[in-house]
C-alpha positions as CSV (number, residue, x, y, z in Angstrom):
1,X,138.1,123.2,98.5
2,X,140.7,125.5,100.0
3,X,138.2,126.6,102.7
4,X,137.7,123.1,103.9
5,X,141.4,122.1,103.8
6,X,142.5,125.3,105.7
7,X,139.7,125.0,108.3
8,X,138.0,128.1,107.1
9,X,134.8,126.1,106.5
10,X,134.0,126.5,110.2
11,X,134.6,130.3,110.1
12,X,133.2,131.3,106.7
13,X,129.5,131.9,107.4
14,X,128.3,131.4,103.8
15,X,130.2,128.2,103.4
16,X,128.8,127.0,106.8
17,X,125.3,127.9,105.5
18,X,125.9,125.9,102.3
19,X,127.1,122.8,104.2
20,X,124.3,123.0,106.7
21,X,121.7,123.3,103.9
22,X,123.3,120.3,102.3
23,X,123.0,118.4,105.6
24,X,119.4,119.4,105.9
25,X,118.7,118.1,102.4
26,X,120.6,114.9,103.2
27,X,118.5,114.4,106.4
28,X,115.4,114.7,104.3
29,X,116.8,112.2,101.8
30,X,117.7,109.9,104.7
31,X,114.2,110.1,106.3
32,X,112.4,109.6,102.9
33,X,114.7,106.7,102.1
34,X,113.6,105.0,105.2
35,X,109.9,105.9,104.6
36,X,110.1,104.5,101.1
37,X,111.7,101.3,102.3
38,X,109.2,100.7,105.0
39,X,106.2,101.6,102.7
40,X,107.2,98.5,100.6
41,X,109.0,96.2,103.0
42,X,109.8,95.7,106.7
43,X,112.9,94.4,108.5
44,X,111.5,90.9,108.1
45,X,113.3,89.1,105.3
46,X,110.0,87.5,104.2
47,X,108.6,90.9,103.3
48,X,111.7,91.6,101.2
49,X,111.2,88.3,99.4
50,X,107.5,89.1,98.8
51,X,108.4,92.6,97.5
52,X,111.0,91.3,95.0
53,X,109.5,87.9,94.0
54,X,105.8,88.7,94.3
55,X,103.1,87.2,96.5
56,X,100.2,85.4,95.0
57,X,98.1,85.8,98.2
58,X,98.2,89.6,97.8
59,X,98.3,89.5,93.9
60,X,101.7,91.2,94.0
61,X,103.8,90.6,90.9
62,X,107.6,90.0,90.9
63,X,109.6,93.2,90.4
64,X,110.3,93.5,86.6
65,X,113.8,93.9,85.3
66,X,113.0,97.3,83.9
67,X,111.9,98.6,87.3
68,X,115.1,97.3,88.9
69,X,117.2,98.9,86.1
70,X,115.4,102.3,86.6
71,X,116.1,102.2,90.4
72,X,119.7,101.2,89.8
73,X,120.2,103.9,87.2
74,X,119.0,106.6,89.5
75,X,120.6,105.3,92.7
76,X,124.0,104.6,91.2
77,X,124.4,108.2,90.4
78,X,122.5,109.9,93.2
79,X,123.9,107.7,96.0
80,X,127.4,107.9,94.5
81,X,127.3,111.7,94.6
82,X,125.8,111.8,98.1
83,X,128.3,109.4,99.5
84,X,131.2,111.1,97.7
85,X,130.1,114.4,99.2
86,X,129.5,113.2,102.7
87,X,132.7,111.1,102.9
88,X,134.7,114.0,101.4
89,X,133.4,116.3,104.1
90,X,134.2,113.7,106.7
91,X,137.9,113.8,105.6
92,X,138.1,117.2,107.2
93,X,136.6,116.2,110.6
94,X,139.2,115.5,113.3
95,X,139.1,111.7,113.4
96,X,141.8,109.0,113.0
97,X,142.6,107.8,109.5
98,X,141.4,104.4,110.6
99,X,137.9,105.7,111.5
100,X,137.8,107.7,108.2
101,X,138.7,104.7,106.2
102,X,136.0,102.6,107.9
103,X,133.5,105.3,107.3
104,X,134.3,105.4,103.6
105,X,134.3,101.7,103.2
106,X,131.1,101.1,105.2
107,X,129.2,103.8,103.4
108,X,130.1,102.8,99.9
109,X,130.1,99.1,100.6
110,X,126.7,99.2,102.2
111,X,125.3,101.3,99.4
112,X,126.5,98.9,96.8
113,X,125.4,95.9,98.8
114,X,121.9,97.5,99.3
115,X,121.5,97.8,95.5
116,X,122.9,94.4,94.7
117,X,120.9,92.5,97.4
118,X,117.6,93.4,95.7
119,X,118.9,91.9,92.5
120,X,120.1,88.9,94.4
121,X,116.7,88.3,95.9
122,X,115.0,88.7,92.5
123,X,117.4,86.7,90.3
124,X,119.6,84.5,92.5
125,X,118.2,83.3,95.8
126,X,115.6,84.5,98.4
127,X,118.4,84.3,101.0
128,X,119.7,87.6,99.8
129,X,116.8,89.2,101.7
130,X,118.9,89.0,104.8
131,X,121.6,91.0,103.0
132,X,119.0,93.5,101.9
133,X,117.8,94.2,105.4
134,X,121.4,94.3,106.9
135,X,122.8,96.5,104.1
136,X,119.8,98.9,104.3
137,X,120.3,99.3,108.1
138,X,124.0,99.7,107.7
139,X,123.6,102.3,104.9
140,X,121.1,104.3,106.9
141,X,123.4,104.1,110.0
142,X,126.5,105.2,108.1
143,X,124.7,108.1,106.4
144,X,123.4,109.3,109.8
145,X,126.8,109.0,111.4
146,X,128.4,110.9,108.5
147,X,125.8,113.7,108.7
148,X,126.2,114.0,112.5
149,X,130.0,114.0,112.4
150,X,130.1,116.8,109.7
151,X,127.4,118.8,111.5
152,X,129.2,118.5,114.8
153,X,132.5,119.7,113.3
154,X,130.7,122.5,111.6
155,X,128.6,123.7,114.5
156,X,131.3,123.4,117.1
157,X,134.0,125.0,114.9
158,X,136.4,122.0,115.2
159,X,139.6,122.5,113.3
160,X,140.1,120.9,110.0
161,X,142.0,117.6,109.9
162,X,142.5,116.8,106.3
163,X,145.6,114.8,107.0
164,X,144.0,112.7,109.7
165,X,146.7,113.3,112.2
166,X,144.4,112.7,115.2
């Protein structure tokens, strides 16, 4: 933690390597998340409804409660840790406090909305499919922005800005 607060994270080669490796793994997760989404659905809300509520024409069954619980169980921990780490690293990037606050709110908000929207489609109303599409796109966008901001700060040795004075 001290290395990041003091700005040494951009000068310590081992720490830079660790953060860059983390960003590479995060990029793989980001890409595979999109691939998994598009292997099951598209950006068309009808495809989201079909995925969660089933489709008699293609003999697709509705998503069972247990399957949704398993995904929620894994995602609530994994996405929480991922977003915690990325937003924490973003705190040290020279950006205004307002931008940092928006980055934190959008990333965690879109992550929660993305999980909740699938449940909404399945158990509340098909109209939640629009929320699923929007929250997925917002989550992917915020994760990409966080990765790029941290990578830029790391690769170009920008000074740490933990207090958000810029």
